[in-house]
C-alpha positions as CSV (number, residue, x, y, z in Angstrom):
1,I,7.9,29.8,14.8
2,W,9.2,27.3,17.3
3,A,12.1,26.7,15.4
4,D,12.9,30.0,14.9
5,I,12.8,30.5,18.7
6,H,14.2,27.7,19.7
7,G,16.0,26.2,17.0
8,P,15.4,23.0,14.6
9,D,16.6,20.6,17.3
10,H,14.5,21.5,20.0
11,P,11.5,19.1,21.8
12,K,9.4,21.7,21.3
13,V,10.0,21.4,18.0
14,S,9.2,17.9,17.6
15,T,6.3,17.9,19.5
16,A,4.6,20.5,16.9
17,R,5.5,18.2,14.2
18,K,4.2,15.0,16.0
19,Y,0.6,17.4,16.3
20,L,0.7,18.2,13.0
21,A,1.4,14.9,11.7
22,K,-2.2,14.3,13.7
23,L,-3.8,17.4,12.3
24,L,-2.4,16.4,8.5
25,K,-3.7,12.7,9.2
26,A,-7.3,14.1,10.2
27,L,-7.0,15.6,6.7
28,G,-6.4,13.0,5.0
29,K,-3.3,13.9,4.1
30,D,-1.2,10.9,5.1
31,G,2.3,11.0,2.8
32,E,2.4,14.5,4.5
33,A,1.6,13.4,8.2
34,E,4.5,10.5,8.0
35,R,7.0,12.9,6.5
36,Q,6.4,15.0,9.8
37,Y,6.6,12.0,11.8
38,D,9.9,11.2,10.2
39,I,11.2,14.7,10.5
40,A,9.9,14.3,14.9
41,I,11.1,11.2,15.3
42,A,14.7,12.0,13.6
43,T,15.1,15.0,16.1
44,L,14.2,13.0,19.2
45,E,17.1,10.5,17.9
46,R,19.5,13.5,18.1
47,I,18.2,15.0,21.2
48,L,16.7,12.4,23.7
49,D,17.8,8.9,25.4
50,P,17.1,6.7,22.8
51,N,14.6,5.2,25.7
52,S,12.4,8.0,26.5
53,P,8.2,7.4,26.3
54,N,8.4,10.2,24.4
55,Y,10.2,8.8,21.6
56,A,8.5,5.7,22.0
57,S,4.9,7.4,21.6
58,D,6.1,8.6,18.2
59,L,7.4,5.6,16.8
60,L,3.7,4.2,17.9
61,N,2.0,7.0,16.2
62,L,4.0,6.3,12.7
63,A,3.4,3.0,13.1
64,R,-0.4,3.3,13.1
65,L,-0.1,5.9,10.6
66,L,1.3,3.2,8.6
67,Q,-1.3,0.4,9.9
68,D,-4.1,2.7,8.4
69,Q,-2.4,3.0,5.1
70,G,-1.9,-1.0,4.8
71,Y,1.7,-0.8,5.0
72,Y,1.8,-3.2,7.6
73,D,5.5,-4.6,7.2
74,K,6.7,-1.2,7.3
75,A,4.4,-0.9,10.4
76,K,5.6,-3.7,12.2
77,P,9.5,-2.7,13.5
78,Y,8.3,0.8,14.9
79,Y,5.4,-1.3,16.9
80,E,7.9,-3.7,18.0
81,C,10.4,-0.6,19.0
82,A,7.9,1.1,20.7
83,L,6.6,-2.1,22.7
84,K,10.1,-3.1,23.8
85,M,11.1,0.4,25.0
86,F,7.6,0.9,26.9
87,E,8.2,-2.6,28.6
88,E,11.4,-2.2,29.8
89,K,10.4,1.5,31.1
90,F,7.0,0.7,32.3
91,G,6.5,-2.7,33.0
92,P,4.6,-5.5,30.8
93,D,1.5,-4.8,32.6
94,H,1.3,-0.7,31.9
95,P,-1.3,0.7,29.7
96,K,1.0,1.8,27.6
97,V,2.5,-1.5,26.8
98,A,-1.2,-2.4,26.3
99,K,-1.4,-0.1,23.5
100,A,1.5,-1.0,21.4
101,L,0.4,-4.5,21.3
């Protein structure tokens, strides 16, 4: 519905995809969840500042999903990118940095 109202590149659409991905993960549909995170992240790359905390949070969510599936090498660059973004935005002692470690 959000995509019909606002278009596919609106932040609300990306947020809806993120929540859908979380739901799919909870249902054990990891492949579908990964696809929704990928689409949400690609949308945020187009519409937000690349240092946005929202973008970093989505990278972190995707990294956790991949880690939970045992794809550690695939998850690592997402963790590293999110960690760097959180450190630059909030400083090294912020709780968001701790979540990315």
